[in-house]
N, C-alpha and C positions, 0 to 999 in steps of 0.2 A: 151537639156542642153545648158546654154549659151555658153560653150565651142565651140559649134559647127559655131559659127559665126567670130572663130578666125582664123587669116591668120599669116603666117610666115613673119617676117620682122626683118631687122636689126643683127648684131652682138651678141654673147651670152653674158648673163651679168655676172659682177663680184659681189661677195656678200661679204659684211662686217658683222661679227659676234661679239655680245657683250655681251657675257656671264659674269655673276655677281658670284663671289665666297667666301664663307667664309671658305673654307676647302682646304684641300691639296691633290687634285685627280690627281696625274699625269699620262698624257697618255690618258685621257678620250676626249681629242680634238685632237688626233693623225691623223686624216683623212683628211688633208687638201690638197686640189687641188691647182694647179696654178692660178684659177681664184678666190681665196678667201683668206680673210685676216681676221684674229680674233685678237681681243683685249680683253684681260681678264682684267675686273675691281674686284681688290681684296678688299674685307671688312675686312681682317686680315693680319697682317703681314706675311712673311715668308710661304707665297703660293708658292708652287714649279711650276716653268713656264711649260707649256705643250710643247711637241714639234712642231716645225715649226710653232711660235708662230709671228704675227707682232709686238706684243708689251703686256707689262702688266703693269698697273698703279694700284696705290692703291686709295682708296677711304676712305675718312675721311670728315666729320663724316660718319658712316655706313650708309646703307640703299639700299634697291635695286632701287628704283627711283633716287636717287643720284647717283649711282654708274652708272646706264644707261645713266644718262645725262652726266656724265663725261666721258664715251665712246664715246657718239657721238660726242665730240669734235676730235675725232682722226679719224674717218671712212672717207674711200674714196672709196667705192665700188658703184656701180648700184644699189644694192639692200641691206637692211638693215634687219637683223635678231637677235633676242633676246634670244636665246636657254637659257634653264635653264643650271646649273652647273651640273647637273645627267641627262641630257637626250642627245641622240645621234642620229645622222644621218645615214640612209644607205648608201651605196657607191655611189648609183646612184642618191640621193635625190637631191644635188644641181644641177646636168644636167637636172633633170626632171624639177625642179623649173625653170631654165633658157629657158627650150624649153617651158613652158607653158607662160611665161612672152613674149617669142619672138613671139609665136602665137598668143598671145592676148595685143597686144600694148594698147589697151584702158582700161585694168586692170592696177590698181595702187597697188594691194594689193592682196596677196592670204594666205589664210589660210588652213592648213591641220590637220587632226587629230592627236591625240595621241594616242600610240599604246604601249601596254606593250611588251618589247621585249623578254619576256618567254613565257608567255601564250597567247599572241595575241589578249587581251582584251584592250577595250578604257579606255583610262585615260584622265581627271579624271572623266568624264561622257559619258553618251550614245553620241557619235557623229553621225549625220545622215549620212545615205548612199548615199544622193542625193546632188549634187551640188547646189548651191545658191547664189544670191548676199546678201551679208551680209547688215543687216538693222539693227537699235537701238533696235530692238526685239531680231533679230538672233545672234547678237554677242555673248549673255551669253551661247548659246548651239554649237556655230561654230567656236570660235575663243579663244584663249589663248595665252600668249607672245611667248609662245616658240614653237608655231606651225605657227606664223605669219612671211610672208615675205612681206617686203615694198619696193616701189621702192624710190630711194632716194629724189626724189621732195616731196614725202609724210612726209618724216621726216624733211626736211628744212621748210616745209610749217606750220607743225603741232607741230615742236619745242621740248620743254621738257616736260619730264614728271612729274606729280604732285606729288612733294615730302613729302606732306603731305597723302600720300597714298602709301600703301605697306609694305611689312614686313621691319621692321628697321627703320620706318619713325619717330618714336617717339610719335606716335599718336596712337590712338584706332582703327586707320582704317587698319586693317592688309592685305587689298587686294584693288583690285578695280582700280589700276593703269594702267592694259593693257585695260579694258573696257573705262575707261576714255580717252585714248589715242584713241583708235578706234571709240568712239563716236565725238572726235574732228576731227579726217580724215572723217568721212562720213558726218559732218557739213560744212566742208569743201570744199565738193562735191566732193571727192575721191572715185572711184569705187573700192569695194574690193568684193571679192569672196570667198567661201568655195567651197575645191575640196577635197574629200575623197581620190582622189588617192594619195595624198600628205600624207604620213604618218611619223611622227615624235617619235621616242621611248623613253619611259619615264617608270621608275618604277612606280608601283603601288602606290598611294598616300597614300592610307588606306589600312594597313595590318591588323590590328585590332584596336578596338574602345577604345584605353587607354587614361588616362587623358591627356596627352599632345596633341593627336590628336584633342581631344575636346577641348580643350583651343584654339588650332589654327584654328580649325573651327569656333569657336566664334568671333575670330580675324578677320576671311575671311569675315564672314557674316556679321560684322560692317562696314566693307570697302565697300560691296556690297550694303548694305542700305543707305551707304551714298552718293554712286554715284548716285542710284536710285533717291534720293532726289534732287540731284544737278541738275540732267539734267529732272526733274520735269515728271518722269514717272508717268502715272497715277494710280491711287488707285488700280483699278483693276487687274493690272500686279503685283503689290505687292500681292496682295490677292491671285493671282494664283499660284505664286512661293511659298507663304507661305503654301496654303492649299496643295501643293505636298510634302512640307517639313513635315509639320505635320501628312499627311497620311502615308508618311515612316515611322515615329515616332510611329503612332500608331499600324502599322503592326509590326513593331519590337517588341514592348511592347507587343503586343496580342501572340508573339513566343516566349516570356520569354528572349528577347536579351535587357536586362536593360543597358548596356553601349550603344548600339546603339541606342535605343531611346533617351538617354541623348544627345547622338551627334545631333541627330535631332532637338531636343528641342533647344539646344544651338546655332545652326543655326537659327531655327525661331526666338528665343529672339533677337539673335545678328543683324539678319537683319533687324527687327522691331525698334531696338534702334539707329541703324545707321538711318534708315528712320526718325526718331523722333527728332535727335539731330539737 
């Protein structure tokens, strides 16, 4: 693994976190270390402050990308993270992240994997078990916004999130903002790595294939297709991802799982529409 080349150097890193929320979830960010600051960006009024916060700011108009951009104006840490408002860190996670950055000064970013805190299954997809350097293809299975930790120079160079992408953007593109951000970081020459030892807890995203989940999946797929087209991914990559989705839908339909088959179809159709837009 690439980590074998790393050597220790320098003091531990401080971490700036930028969760965005539109709900009232007091206490979910209560485990804050002395080397950590948290700025909550509220997408609605009346969001209850968490314990030990550095600050809370209100985002108008709403939108995940707009909220993160607002939060970026307040950071001061050496490392920046973008946790979801329903994910949580284990007690030693930030110390672990700090050690890896200390041992690997050439690494500009680290992605861990999402784990369901109750049944310990990966969320939202099957994360690989081996470490790897992130590339324009590997980011789709090895990185998500809530699993990534970036050195501050990466954020300063890459800049703002694309506010036309992501939930609450007011556009059809209901996702894609993390991939867009990581692709810009890679294009700028930054070195990012996936390390499965880093685990961020997150509830299962799909509990059942109800209409709301299917609508959200379609919006997310639209955003993915949009980013694939913007970055001129080859047609074979779109076909590869689409065939996997269609195969999953066919298996679901063969097993009588109509709702699950509809989910896969909406993902396929949304990704294709995003690509063609």
